[in-house]
C-alpha positions as CSV (number, residue, x, y, z in Angstrom):
1,M,60.5,195.2,158.2
2,E,63.0,197.9,160.0
3,S,65.2,199.8,157.4
4,E,67.7,202.5,157.7
5,T,70.0,204.3,155.4
6,L,73.1,206.0,156.6
7,L,75.8,207.9,155.4
8,T,79.7,206.7,156.1
9,T,83.1,207.8,155.4
10,M,86.0,205.1,154.7
11,H,89.5,205.7,153.8
12,W,88.3,204.9,150.3
13,G,85.2,207.1,149.7
14,T,82.0,208.0,151.4
15,Y,79.0,205.7,151.0
16,E,75.2,205.2,151.5
17,V,74.9,202.0,153.8
18,R,71.5,200.4,154.0
19,A,70.8,198.0,157.0
20,E,67.6,195.8,157.7
21,N,66.7,194.5,161.0
22,G,70.2,194.4,162.0
23,R,71.8,193.3,158.9
24,L,73.8,195.0,156.7
25,V,72.2,195.0,153.2
26,G,73.4,197.7,150.8
27,V,76.4,199.9,150.2
28,E,76.3,202.6,147.3
29,P,78.8,205.5,146.6
30,W,77.7,208.8,148.0
31,S,75.9,210.7,145.3
32,G,78.3,213.5,145.4
33,D,81.5,211.4,144.3
34,P,82.1,212.0,140.7
35,D,84.5,209.0,140.2
36,P,83.7,206.6,143.4
37,S,85.9,203.6,144.4
38,P,84.2,200.1,144.0
39,I,86.2,198.9,147.6
40,G,83.1,199.6,149.7
41,K,81.3,197.0,148.3
42,S,83.5,194.6,150.2
43,M,81.9,195.4,153.3
44,L,78.8,193.3,152.6
45,G,79.4,189.9,153.7
46,T,82.2,190.5,155.5
47,V,81.5,193.2,158.5
48,Q,79.1,190.5,159.7
49,G,81.3,187.3,158.5
50,D,82.6,184.3,159.7
51,L,86.2,186.0,159.9
52,R,85.1,188.2,162.7
53,V,86.8,187.8,166.1
54,A,83.7,186.9,168.2
55,R,85.2,186.8,171.6
56,P,88.7,187.9,173.5
57,A,91.0,185.0,172.7
58,V,94.4,184.1,174.1
59,R,97.2,182.1,172.7
60,R,97.0,178.5,174.5
61,G,100.8,178.3,175.3
62,W,100.7,182.0,176.6
63,L,97.7,181.2,179.0
64,E,99.6,178.0,180.1
65,G,102.6,180.2,181.0
66,N,104.9,179.6,178.0
67,R,105.9,183.2,177.0
68,S,109.3,182.4,175.4
69,T,107.3,180.4,172.4
70,T,110.0,178.0,172.4
71,N,107.4,175.2,172.3
72,G,104.4,176.7,170.8
73,R,105.4,179.5,168.5
74,R,103.0,182.4,167.7
75,G,100.9,181.9,164.4
76,S,100.7,178.1,164.9
77,E,98.5,177.8,168.2
78,P,95.0,177.6,169.0
79,F,93.4,180.0,170.8
80,V,91.3,180.0,174.0
81,E,88.4,181.9,174.3
82,V,87.8,183.9,177.6
83,S,85.2,186.4,179.0
84,W,85.9,190.3,178.5
85,E,86.5,190.6,182.4
86,T,89.2,187.9,182.2
87,A,90.9,189.4,179.3
88,L,91.1,192.9,180.8
89,D,92.5,191.7,184.1
90,I,95.1,189.7,181.9
91,V,96.0,192.5,179.9
92,A,96.3,195.1,182.8
93,A,98.5,192.5,185.1
94,E,100.7,192.0,182.0
95,L,101.0,195.6,181.4
96,D,101.8,196.6,185.2
97,R,104.2,193.6,185.5
98,V,106.1,194.7,182.4
99,R,106.3,198.4,183.4
100,V,107.3,197.6,186.9
101,E,109.9,195.1,185.9
102,H,111.2,196.7,182.7
103,G,110.0,200.2,182.5
104,N,107.8,201.4,180.2
105,S,110.2,201.6,177.0
106,A,109.9,197.8,177.1
107,I,106.3,198.6,175.6
108,Y,106.1,199.0,172.1
109,A,103.1,200.6,170.3
110,G,103.9,201.5,167.1
111,S,100.5,200.4,166.0
112,Y,101.0,201.6,162.4
113,G,98.3,201.4,159.9
114,W,95.2,203.3,158.4
115,A,92.6,201.4,160.9
116,S,89.0,203.5,160.8
117,A,89.1,207.0,158.9
118,G,86.5,208.2,161.9
119,R,88.3,210.9,164.1
120,F,87.4,209.8,167.3
121,H,87.8,205.6,166.9
122,H,90.9,206.0,165.6
123,A,92.9,203.0,166.9
124,Q,96.2,204.5,166.9
125,S,95.4,207.7,168.7
126,Q,93.2,205.4,171.5
127,V,96.3,203.2,172.2
128,H,98.8,205.9,172.7
129,R,96.6,208.1,174.7
130,F,95.9,205.1,177.0
131,L,99.6,204.2,177.4
132,N,100.9,207.7,177.9
133,T,98.4,207.9,181.0
134,I,100.2,204.9,182.5
135,G,104.0,206.1,181.7
136,G,104.2,205.9,178.1
137,Y,105.8,203.9,175.6
138,T,108.3,203.0,173.0
139,S,107.3,204.9,169.7
140,S,107.8,204.9,166.1
141,V,108.3,207.6,163.6
142,L,108.0,208.1,159.7
143,S,105.7,206.4,157.3
144,Y,106.1,203.2,155.2
145,S,104.7,205.1,152.2
146,Y,107.0,208.1,152.2
147,G,109.6,207.6,155.0
148,A,112.8,208.5,153.2
149,A,111.0,211.7,151.8
150,E,109.6,212.9,155.3
151,I,113.7,212.9,156.0
152,I,115.2,214.2,153.2
153,L,112.7,217.2,152.3
154,P,113.4,219.1,155.6
155,H,117.0,219.3,154.9
156,V,116.3,220.4,151.4
157,L,113.0,222.5,151.6
158,G,112.7,222.9,155.3
159,G,109.6,220.9,155.6
160,T,107.3,218.3,153.8
161,D,105.1,220.5,152.0
162,G,104.1,219.0,148.5
163,L,104.3,215.6,149.9
164,T,101.4,215.2,152.2
165,G,99.9,218.5,151.8
166,N,100.0,221.9,150.3
167,H,100.6,220.9,146.9
168,S,100.3,223.1,144.2
169,T,96.6,222.6,143.3
170,W,95.0,221.1,140.3
171,D,93.4,224.6,139.2
172,G,96.8,225.9,138.5
173,I,98.2,222.9,136.9
174,E,95.1,222.5,134.6
175,R,95.4,226.2,133.5
176,H,99.1,226.6,133.3
177,S,101.1,223.4,132.6
178,K,102.2,222.4,129.3
179,L,104.2,219.5,130.1
180,I,103.7,217.1,132.9
181,V,106.3,214.3,133.6
182,A,105.3,211.8,136.0
183,F,108.1,209.9,137.3
184,G,106.7,206.4,138.8
185,G,103.4,207.2,137.1
186,L,100.0,208.8,138.4
187,P,98.2,205.1,138.9
188,W,94.2,205.4,139.6
189,R,94.5,202.7,142.0
190,N,96.1,204.8,144.4
191,A,94.0,207.8,143.9
192,Q,91.2,206.0,145.3
193,I,92.4,206.6,148.8
194,Q,92.8,209.5,151.6
195,G,93.5,209.2,154.9
196,G,90.8,210.4,157.5
197,G,88.3,209.8,154.7
198,A,87.6,210.4,151.1
199,A,84.2,212.1,149.6
200,R,85.1,213.3,145.9
201,H,87.9,211.7,143.7
202,E,88.5,214.2,141.3
203,A,92.2,213.4,140.3
204,A,91.4,212.1,137.0
205,A,89.1,214.6,135.8
206,A,91.8,217.6,137.1
207,L,94.3,215.5,134.4
208,R,91.9,215.3,131.8
209,K,91.5,219.0,131.9
210,A,95.0,219.3,131.9
211,V,95.4,217.6,128.8
212,G,92.5,219.3,127.4
213,N,93.8,222.3,127.9
214,G,97.0,221.6,126.0
215,A,99.2,220.0,128.6
216,R,101.2,217.0,127.4
217,L,101.3,214.2,130.1
218,V,104.4,211.5,130.0
219,N,104.4,208.7,131.9
220,V,108.0,207.8,133.0
221,S,107.5,204.3,134.7
222,P,108.3,200.5,133.8
223,V,104.4,200.2,133.9
224,R,102.1,201.5,131.2
225,D,99.3,201.3,133.4
226,D,100.5,203.7,136.0
227,A,99.1,206.2,133.6
228,P,95.6,207.5,134.8
229,R,92.5,206.2,133.0
230,G,90.9,207.7,130.2
231,V,93.9,210.8,129.9
232,D,96.2,210.6,126.6
233,T,99.6,210.0,128.0
234,E,103.2,209.1,126.3
235,W,104.7,206.1,128.0
236,L,108.3,206.3,128.5
237,P,109.3,203.0,130.0
238,L,112.3,203.0,131.8
239,R,114.1,200.4,134.3
240,P,112.9,200.4,138.0
241,N,115.2,202.3,140.3
242,S,116.9,204.1,137.6
243,D,114.8,207.5,137.7
244,T,117.5,209.4,139.2
245,A,120.1,208.8,136.8
246,M,117.3,209.7,134.1
247,M,116.8,213.2,136.1
248,L,120.5,213.8,136.5
249,A,121.1,213.7,132.9
250,L,118.0,215.6,132.1
251,C,119.7,218.1,134.4
252,H,123.1,217.8,132.2
253,V,121.2,218.7,129.1
254,L,119.9,221.8,130.8
255,V,123.6,222.6,132.2
256,S,125.4,221.5,129.3
257,E,123.4,223.6,126.7
258,R,123.0,226.5,129.1
259,L,119.3,225.9,129.3
260,H,119.3,226.2,133.0
261,D,118.1,229.3,135.1
262,E,121.1,230.9,136.2
263,G,118.9,233.7,137.9
264,F,116.8,231.5,139.7
265,L,119.3,229.1,141.1
266,A,121.5,232.5,142.2
267,R,118.5,234.0,144.3
268,Y,116.5,230.8,145.4
269,C,119.0,228.2,145.9
270,T,122.6,227.2,147.4
271,G,125.2,224.8,146.3
272,F,124.6,224.7,142.9
273,E,128.3,225.1,141.9
274,I,128.7,221.5,143.8
275,V,126.2,220.1,141.9
276,R,126.9,221.3,138.8
277,A,130.6,219.9,139.0
278,Y,129.2,216.4,139.7
279,I,126.6,216.5,137.2
280,L,129.2,217.7,134.6
281,G,131.7,214.9,135.7
282,E,134.2,217.3,137.0
283,S,134.3,216.1,140.4
284,D,134.2,212.4,139.8
285,G,135.2,211.9,136.2
286,Q,131.9,210.7,135.0
287,P,129.4,213.1,133.3
288,K,125.8,212.3,134.4
289,D,124.9,213.1,130.6
290,A,122.2,211.1,128.3
291,A,124.4,208.1,126.9
292,W,125.4,207.3,130.7
293,A,121.5,207.5,131.8
294,A,120.6,205.7,128.6
295,A,122.5,202.5,129.6
296,L,121.4,202.8,132.9
297,S,117.7,203.6,132.5
298,G,117.0,201.9,128.8
299,V,115.4,205.0,127.9
300,A,117.2,206.2,124.6
301,E,119.6,208.8,124.5
302,D,118.1,211.0,121.9
303,R,114.6,210.6,123.8
304,I,116.2,212.0,127.2
305,V,118.0,215.1,125.3
306,A,114.8,215.8,123.6
307,L,112.7,215.7,126.9
308,G,115.2,218.0,128.7
309,R,115.0,220.3,125.6
310,E,111.2,220.3,125.9
311,M,111.2,220.8,129.6
312,A,113.2,224.1,129.1
313,A,110.9,225.3,126.4
314,K,107.3,224.6,128.3
315,R,105.9,225.4,131.7
316,T,106.9,222.0,133.2
317,M,105.4,220.3,136.5
318,L,107.5,217.3,137.6
319,M,105.2,215.0,139.6
320,V,107.1,212.1,141.4
321,S,105.0,209.2,143.0
322,W,105.9,208.0,146.4
323,S,106.9,204.5,145.2
324,L,110.4,206.1,144.0
325,Q,111.5,206.6,147.5
326,R,110.6,203.1,148.5
327,A,114.1,201.6,147.3
328,D,117.5,201.4,147.8
329,H,119.0,205.0,148.2
330,G,115.1,206.3,147.9
331,E,116.1,210.0,149.2
332,Q,117.9,210.3,145.7
333,P,115.1,210.6,143.3
334,Y,113.3,213.4,145.3
335,W,116.3,215.1,145.8
336,A,117.2,214.8,142.2
337,A,113.6,216.0,140.9
338,I,114.1,219.1,143.0
339,T,117.1,219.9,141.6
340,L,115.8,219.3,138.1
341,A,113.0,221.6,138.8
342,A,115.5,224.4,140.3
343,L,117.3,224.1,137.3
344,L,114.2,224.8,135.1
345,G,113.4,227.8,137.3
346,E,110.0,227.4,137.4
347,V,109.3,226.5,141.2
348,G,106.8,228.7,142.7
349,L,104.9,229.5,139.4
350,P,101.7,228.0,138.6
351,G,101.5,224.7,136.3
352,G,105.5,224.4,136.9
353,G,107.7,223.3,139.8
354,F,107.4,219.7,141.7
355,G,105.0,217.8,143.8
356,F,105.2,214.5,145.2
357,G,102.4,211.9,145.6
358,Y,99.9,213.4,143.1
359,S,97.9,210.4,142.4
360,S,99.4,208.4,145.4
361,T,96.3,209.8,147.2
362,N,93.2,211.4,146.2
363,G,94.0,214.5,148.3
364,A,97.4,215.7,146.6
365,G,96.6,218.6,144.8
366,R,93.3,219.3,146.0
367,P,92.8,222.7,148.0
368,E,93.2,223.1,151.9
369,M,90.5,223.9,154.0
370,G,92.8,226.8,155.6
371,F,92.5,225.4,159.1
372,R,93.3,222.1,161.2
373,W,90.6,219.5,162.1
374,P,90.9,218.5,165.7
375,S,92.1,215.0,166.9
376,V,91.9,212.9,170.0
377,P,94.7,214.3,172.2
378,Q,97.1,211.6,172.8
379,G,99.1,213.3,175.9
380,K,102.8,213.2,176.5
381,N,104.8,210.4,176.2
382,R,107.7,210.2,178.6
383,V,109.4,207.6,177.1
384,P,112.4,209.1,174.9
385,D,113.0,205.7,172.9
386,L,111.9,205.4,169.3
387,I,112.8,203.7,166.1
388,P,112.1,204.5,162.7
389,V,109.0,202.4,161.9
390,A,110.4,200.3,159.3
391,R,113.1,199.1,161.7
392,I,110.6,197.1,163.9
393,A,112.4,193.5,163.2
394,D,115.7,194.7,163.6
395,M,114.6,196.2,167.0
396,L,112.7,192.8,168.2
397,L,115.9,190.9,166.9
398,N,118.7,193.0,168.1
399,P,117.6,194.5,171.8
400,G,120.7,197.2,172.8
401,G,122.2,197.1,169.0
402,S,123.2,200.1,167.5
403,F,122.1,202.0,164.3
404,E,122.4,205.5,162.7
405,F,119.4,207.6,162.0
406,N,119.1,211.5,160.7
407,G,122.5,212.3,161.9
408,A,122.2,210.6,165.4
409,A,123.7,207.5,166.9
410,M,120.8,205.4,168.5
411,S,120.3,202.1,170.0
412,Y,117.4,199.8,170.0
413,P,115.1,199.3,173.3
414,D,114.8,196.0,174.9
415,V,111.2,195.3,174.0
416,R,108.9,192.9,176.0
417,L,105.3,193.6,175.1
418,V,104.2,194.9,171.9
419,Y,100.6,196.5,171.9
420,W,99.1,196.7,168.4
421,A,95.7,198.5,167.8
422,G,94.9,199.5,164.2
423,G,97.1,198.2,161.1
424,N,98.7,195.1,160.2
425,P,102.4,194.6,160.2
426,F,102.1,191.5,158.3
427,H,101.1,193.1,155.4
428,H,103.0,196.7,155.3
429,H,106.7,195.4,156.9
430,Q,109.1,193.6,154.5
431,D,111.0,190.0,154.5
432,L,107.9,188.6,156.4
433,N,110.0,185.5,157.2
434,R,112.2,187.7,159.0
435,L,109.5,189.2,161.0
436,V,107.7,185.8,162.0
437,E,111.1,185.1,163.6
438,A,111.4,188.7,165.3
439,W,107.6,188.2,166.3
440,Q,108.5,185.1,168.7
441,R,111.0,187.3,170.8
442,P,108.7,189.8,172.8
443,E,107.1,187.8,175.8
444,T,103.4,189.2,175.0
445,I,101.9,190.5,171.8
446,I,98.3,192.0,172.5
447,V,96.3,193.1,169.5
448,H,93.0,194.7,168.5
449,E,91.3,193.2,165.5
450,P,87.7,192.9,164.1
451,F,88.8,190.1,161.9
452,W,91.3,187.2,162.1
453,T,93.9,188.9,160.1
454,A,97.7,187.6,160.3
455,T,98.5,190.1,163.1
456,A,95.8,188.4,164.9
457,R,96.8,184.9,164.3
458,H,100.4,186.0,165.7
459,A,99.2,187.6,169.1
460,D,99.0,186.1,172.4
461,I,95.9,188.0,173.3
462,V,93.2,189.3,170.8
463,L,90.8,191.8,171.9
464,P,87.7,192.0,169.4
465,V,86.8,195.6,168.3
466,T,84.2,197.1,166.0
467,T,84.2,198.3,162.6
468,P,83.2,201.8,161.8
469,L,79.6,200.5,161.2
470,E,79.2,199.5,164.5
471,R,79.7,202.6,166.5
472,N,79.2,206.8,166.4
473,D,81.9,208.7,165.1
474,L,82.6,211.6,162.8
475,A,84.8,212.2,159.8
476,F,86.7,215.1,158.3
477,S,89.9,215.4,156.5
478,N,91.9,218.4,155.4
479,R,91.0,217.9,152.0
480,E,87.5,217.5,152.3
481,N,85.0,219.8,152.8
482,L,82.4,217.4,153.8
483,V,81.9,216.5,157.3
484,V,80.0,213.4,157.9
485,A,78.2,211.8,161.0
486,M,79.0,208.3,161.0
487,K,76.3,207.1,162.8
488,Q,75.9,203.5,164.0
489,A,74.2,201.1,161.4
490,I,74.5,197.9,162.9
491,D,74.9,196.1,166.5
492,P,78.4,195.3,167.5
493,V,79.2,191.8,166.0
494,G,79.9,189.0,168.6
495,E,81.1,190.6,171.8
496,A,83.0,193.5,170.1
497,R,83.7,196.6,171.7
498,D,85.2,199.7,170.3
499,D,88.8,200.5,171.5
500,Y,87.7,203.5,173.8
501,Q,85.4,201.2,175.5
502,I,88.4,198.6,175.8
503,F,90.6,201.2,177.1
504,C,88.4,202.7,180.0
505,G,88.1,199.1,181.1
506,L,92.0,198.9,181.4
507,S,92.5,202.3,182.8
508,A,90.3,201.6,185.3
509,R,92.1,198.5,186.5
510,L,95.5,200.7,186.4
511,G,94.3,203.7,188.2
512,A,94.2,205.9,185.3
513,S,90.6,206.6,184.4
514,E,90.2,210.0,184.9
515,A,93.2,210.9,183.0
516,F,92.1,208.8,180.2
517,T,88.3,209.6,179.9
518,E,88.5,213.0,181.4
519,G,85.1,212.1,182.3
520,R,83.6,211.6,179.0
521,D,81.9,208.7,177.4
522,A,82.5,208.2,173.4
523,S,79.6,210.4,172.5
524,Q,80.5,213.4,174.9
525,W,84.0,213.1,173.1
526,I,82.6,213.2,169.6
527,R,80.7,216.5,170.4
528,V,83.9,217.8,172.0
529,L,85.8,217.2,168.7
530,Y,83.1,218.5,166.6
531,E,82.8,221.8,168.7
532,Q,86.7,222.3,168.5
533,A,86.3,221.8,164.6
534,K,83.6,224.4,164.5
535,D,85.7,226.9,166.5
536,N,88.9,226.2,164.3
537,A,86.4,226.6,161.2
538,G,84.9,229.8,162.4
539,A,88.3,231.5,163.3
540,A,89.0,230.9,159.4
541,G,86.0,232.4,158.5
542,V,84.1,228.8,157.5
543,E,80.6,228.5,159.3
544,M,79.7,225.3,160.5
545,P,76.0,224.0,161.9
546,S,75.5,223.3,165.2
547,F,76.6,219.9,166.5
548,D,72.8,218.8,166.9
549,R,71.7,220.2,163.4
550,F,75.0,218.3,162.0
551,W,73.8,215.2,163.4
552,Q,70.1,215.2,162.9
553,D,71.3,215.8,158.8
554,G,74.0,213.3,158.8
555,H,76.4,215.5,157.2
556,A,77.6,219.3,156.2
557,D,79.1,220.6,153.1
558,L,81.3,223.2,153.8
559,A,83.0,226.4,151.9
560,R,86.4,226.1,151.2
561,Q,88.3,229.1,152.8
562,V,91.6,228.0,150.7
563,T,90.7,227.3,146.8
564,S,93.9,227.7,145.1
565,Q,97.9,227.2,146.0
566,T,101.1,227.0,144.4
567,L,103.8,225.1,146.2
568,L,106.6,227.5,147.6
569,G,104.6,230.4,145.7
570,S,105.3,233.0,148.5
571,F,109.0,232.0,148.7
572,R,109.5,232.7,145.1
573,A,107.4,236.2,145.7
574,D,109.8,237.2,148.3
575,P,112.7,234.7,149.6
576,E,114.1,237.2,152.1
577,R,110.6,237.7,154.0
578,N,109.7,233.9,153.3
579,R,112.8,232.0,154.2
580,L,112.7,228.3,154.0
581,A,113.3,226.5,157.3
582,T,116.6,225.6,156.0
583,P,120.1,226.5,157.8
584,S,120.4,228.8,154.4
585,G,117.0,229.8,154.1
586,R,117.0,228.6,150.3
587,I,116.5,225.4,148.7
588,E,119.7,223.3,149.5
589,L,120.9,221.5,146.3
590,F,123.7,221.0,148.4
591,S,123.3,220.2,152.2
592,S,126.2,220.8,154.4
593,T,124.2,219.3,157.2
594,I,124.1,216.1,155.7
595,D,127.5,216.4,154.3
596,G,128.3,216.6,157.6
597,F,126.8,213.1,158.6
598,G,129.6,211.5,156.5
599,Y,127.3,209.0,155.3
600,N,128.7,207.2,152.0
601,D,125.2,206.0,151.2
602,C,123.7,209.5,151.3
603,P,126.1,212.4,150.7
604,G,125.5,216.2,150.5
605,H,123.7,216.2,147.3
606,A,121.4,214.4,144.9
607,V,123.7,211.4,143.4
608,W,123.4,208.3,141.4
609,R,124.0,205.3,143.6
610,E,123.6,201.8,142.5
611,P,120.8,199.9,144.1
612,R,121.8,196.6,145.9
613,E,118.9,194.8,143.9
614,W,118.2,196.0,140.4
615,L,118.4,194.6,136.8
616,G,121.9,196.0,136.6
617,S,123.5,194.2,139.4
618,D,125.6,191.1,139.4
619,L,122.5,189.1,141.1
620,A,120.3,189.6,138.2
621,E,121.9,186.9,136.4
622,R,120.6,184.6,139.1
623,L,117.5,186.7,139.8
624,P,116.5,188.1,136.6
625,L,113.0,189.6,137.2
626,H,112.8,193.0,139.2
627,L,109.7,192.8,141.2
628,L,107.6,195.6,141.7
629,S,105.0,195.7,144.9
630,P,102.4,198.5,144.3
631,Q,99.4,199.4,146.4
632,P,96.4,196.9,144.9
633,A,93.5,198.4,142.9
634,D,90.9,196.3,144.8
635,K,91.5,197.2,148.6
636,L,93.2,199.6,150.6
637,H,96.4,198.1,151.6
638,S,95.2,194.8,153.1
639,Q,91.8,196.0,154.5
640,Y,88.8,193.9,153.2
641,D,90.9,191.2,151.3
642,H,88.6,188.7,152.4
643,G,85.7,191.1,150.6
644,S,84.1,190.3,147.7
645,V,85.7,193.2,145.5
646,S,89.2,191.7,146.3
647,R,88.3,188.2,145.8
648,A,87.0,189.0,142.4
649,G,90.3,190.1,141.2
650,K,92.2,187.1,142.4
651,V,93.7,184.8,139.6
652,S,93.2,180.9,140.9
653,D,92.4,182.3,144.3
654,R,95.7,184.0,144.7
655,A,96.9,187.5,144.0
656,P,97.5,188.5,140.3
657,L,101.3,188.4,139.3
658,W,101.6,190.7,136.0
659,I,104.5,189.2,133.7
660,N,105.2,190.3,130.3
661,P,104.4,187.7,127.6
662,V,108.2,187.6,126.5
663,D,109.2,186.7,130.2
664,A,106.1,184.3,130.5
665,A,107.1,182.3,127.0
666,A,110.6,182.0,128.4
667,R,109.3,179.9,131.4
668,G,106.3,178.2,129.9
669,I,104.0,180.3,131.9
670,Q,100.5,180.6,130.4
671,D,97.9,183.1,131.3
672,G,95.7,182.0,134.8
673,A,98.7,179.6,135.8
674,V,100.0,179.3,139.4
675,V,103.5,180.4,139.8
676,L,106.1,180.1,141.9
677,V,108.0,183.7,142.8
678,S,111.1,182.9,144.8
679,N,114.6,184.5,145.8
680,D,116.9,183.9,148.9
681,R,114.4,185.5,151.4
682,G,111.5,183.5,150.7
683,S,109.0,182.0,148.0
684,C,105.2,182.7,147.2
685,L,102.5,181.4,145.0
686,A,100.6,183.5,142.6
687,G,98.1,183.6,139.5
688,A,99.7,184.8,136.5
689,V,98.5,187.5,134.2
690,L,100.3,187.9,130.8
691,T,100.2,191.8,129.8
692,D,102.5,193.6,127.7
693,G,101.8,196.8,130.0
694,L,105.1,196.5,131.6
695,I,108.5,196.3,130.0
696,P,110.4,192.5,129.9
697,G,112.5,191.8,132.8
698,V,109.8,193.1,135.3
699,V,107.0,191.6,137.2
700,Q,104.2,193.5,139.2
701,L,102.7,191.7,142.3
702,P,100.2,194.1,144.6
703,T,100.6,194.2,148.2
704,G,97.5,193.1,150.2
705,A,97.0,189.4,149.8
706,W,96.5,188.3,153.6
707,F,99.6,186.2,154.9
708,D,99.2,182.4,154.5
709,P,102.2,180.4,155.0
710,A,102.0,176.7,154.5
711,E,103.7,176.2,158.0
712,P,102.0,179.0,160.2
713,G,104.8,180.3,162.8
714,Q,107.7,179.0,160.7
715,P,109.9,181.1,159.0
716,H,110.5,180.5,155.4
717,S,107.8,178.7,154.7
718,L,105.8,178.7,151.5
719,E,103.5,181.3,151.3
720,K,100.6,180.4,149.5
721,H,98.3,183.4,148.6
722,G,100.8,185.9,146.9
723,N,102.0,188.2,149.7
724,P,105.2,190.0,148.1
725,N,106.4,191.1,151.3
726,V,108.1,187.4,151.8
727,L,110.4,188.4,148.9
728,T,111.1,192.2,150.0
729,P,114.4,193.1,151.7
730,D,114.2,194.4,155.4
731,R,116.8,197.3,155.0
732,G,117.0,200.8,155.3
733,T,117.2,203.3,152.3
734,S,120.2,204.6,153.7
735,R,121.8,205.5,157.3
736,L,119.9,208.7,156.7
737,A,116.2,207.7,156.6
738,Q,116.3,204.1,157.5
739,S,112.9,203.7,155.3
740,P,111.3,200.7,153.5
741,T,113.3,199.6,150.4
742,C,110.6,197.2,149.0
743,N,110.9,198.0,145.3
744,S,114.6,196.9,145.1
745,T,113.7,193.3,145.1
746,L,115.0,190.7,142.4
747,V,113.1,187.5,141.8
748,E,112.6,184.2,139.6
749,V,109.3,183.1,138.4
750,S,108.5,179.5,137.3
751,L,105.5,177.5,136.8
752,F,104.5,175.8,140.1
753,A,104.8,172.0,140.2
754,G,103.2,169.5,142.4
755,V,99.9,169.7,143.9
756,I,98.6,173.2,144.5
757,P,98.0,174.0,148.0
758,A,94.8,175.4,149.2
759,V,94.5,179.1,150.1
760,T,93.4,179.1,154.0
761,A,94.3,182.9,154.9
762,F,90.1,183.1,155.1
763,D,89.5,180.1,157.2
764,P,89.2,180.8,161.0
765,P,91.8,179.8,163.2
766,V,91.5,176.7,165.9
767,T,90.1,177.8,169.1
768,V,89.0,175.9,172.4
769,S,86.6,177.0,174.9
770,S,88.6,175.8,177.7
771,L,92.5,174.7,177.9
772,N,91.3,171.0,177.8
773,R,88.7,171.0,175.3
774,P,89.9,171.8,171.4
775,G,87.8,172.6,168.8
776,V,87.2,175.4,165.8
777,A,85.7,178.9,166.2
778,G,82.4,179.0,167.3
779,P,79.5,180.9,165.8
780,I,79.5,184.5,166.1
781,P,76.5,185.6,168.1
782,R,74.0,187.6,166.0
783,S,72.0,190.6,167.0
């Protein structure tokens, strides 16, 4: 029996994978990982499972010439399987038609999503590079995870350090922090994940060390389990979306009791006097004191005062999760946290200051490598049109419509063709019923997918692609010093091809072969990227082995050049020599730039603005439960929802809905019951899990359940599987950032009455082998 064990890297960890006679038979965590994620187990049974897209497939109505979807809607029609030659001819001809008739701005390739952790076979890089060789495309900017932060932080700090990189490292926090206050918590589930690959999961151990060294950890969240596992933590429950109010009240404690650091504010910040007048109520008549915040947040007045005084007395680290800015006015909690940290005066000191996204990914707080890893060059996009990533439904529904974004007046392009490679908009976008309707508008939608996800089912042309186990690649991340040779473990399943091979075929048909490939095959590109990495590392004093030695060994464990860092440490040491990239060169507690935009939903300093949906609104009388939709613990976003780890966590075959026993009893709901979660945007079914780990009035339904409408292709259909994004609002945080607001959602929950429908998300769609012969998806050819 032929058997081989190889090392591979995924966004949730590095694993030893074992194949026998072409079949994947084993997945075990890499021995060097102290706290491995179980998600990798889901690759068994799925990579070579029945949900693989076996062959190129085209929606029957589209193939018949019905591009309007008036009679046959995307998501509801069967597919016709075609040969690769036919599929590539169709796609090339359609791309050429659209760019000739409507221009390249009519092609949208946001292709947002995590896709593969491999550096070369990174789907979005490949599709963007390809489209740039044929004239470009309408693009997207920002992230669903932290889009509001990406806009507000450069205005306040001059960049995004402390959000996605260059955080204060764990070693300084372990040694110097005496109080760690985590707004939004530090959930273990998110710390499993790191874009570009994870090797060593160390966040929980770092927090245990900090607490062991005398730090006190406070979890400020509606959810008790947002605390790290195995770490002594005080839970300070507060009403969702009220964090900004509580932060401002803590500022009030510091200012009113003269505990703020006037010297730091004068030397390193600008705009404090304007902010001070707001905090004290001098500018609007409402002091932002503890009594005011207690009424909004549910946290007792005396507890807020005591916490403010403790912050002033101890080296305090403020950690703010990414989730807080995914809400109405999501820019404000980040600006307020910076303001609070500035008043404490410990910004730039080890163990003090602030940071965003600790435990939102595994990498936050880990030392950087000191150099940049290379990636596939994407070339120049000659199309200037772009949208904030979360405004895709707006774009498709309102071609030519106007919108405001970060001080600019913009308009939506008229998109005729969507090309998606990597990612799943029917997972990460909000108000999926609205997206279903918007998704009917383009003339053509092309998708690369290994599996029959909702995005594949809602496409016109589906091209089957390989998973990382079916191709060679390499993985390296700026937070990891482990470089992995991701060697092919099994043959491609069915007729799957890698994205690069597909784009090679398309570029040849469109006269762009040399520009796209530069005369290299995939193996040559992998070697080129490694050699570039080796040069970059060498310039920073880090030695890497030769490519041949690396490939033979399967991995390389590198020395770290940067081992410790404090966010804004150099700025604190010399604010004149190390000016921030803000107009003042300092921390802008008040921004004249933002103030000049004239946005009433995001003025020139941190403010409290009441969310449109929260437990303090009038809408709560009719929809009395606040829905939180965090990332899941058993998968990355929606990846491998059909795998064993994710399925083991389902309740009655559906995503679990956490609900407080008080709320459950009032509705006659028992543990394990199938419940209906609904609001004006839609409804879904879920499995009830009763827990006192979240406050009454709050329910939690994680994202990631594959979208499974009872009536595919139809808006406002009952979603059967527990996808919370049929409930979340599709509106921007403000005119400044236009980012997601999924955590400002009110719902009602009731016991589901009637016959419980079966979950069908994991059933392959109907396919036909020709336009005349219906059937079901044929068997996948086995190696």
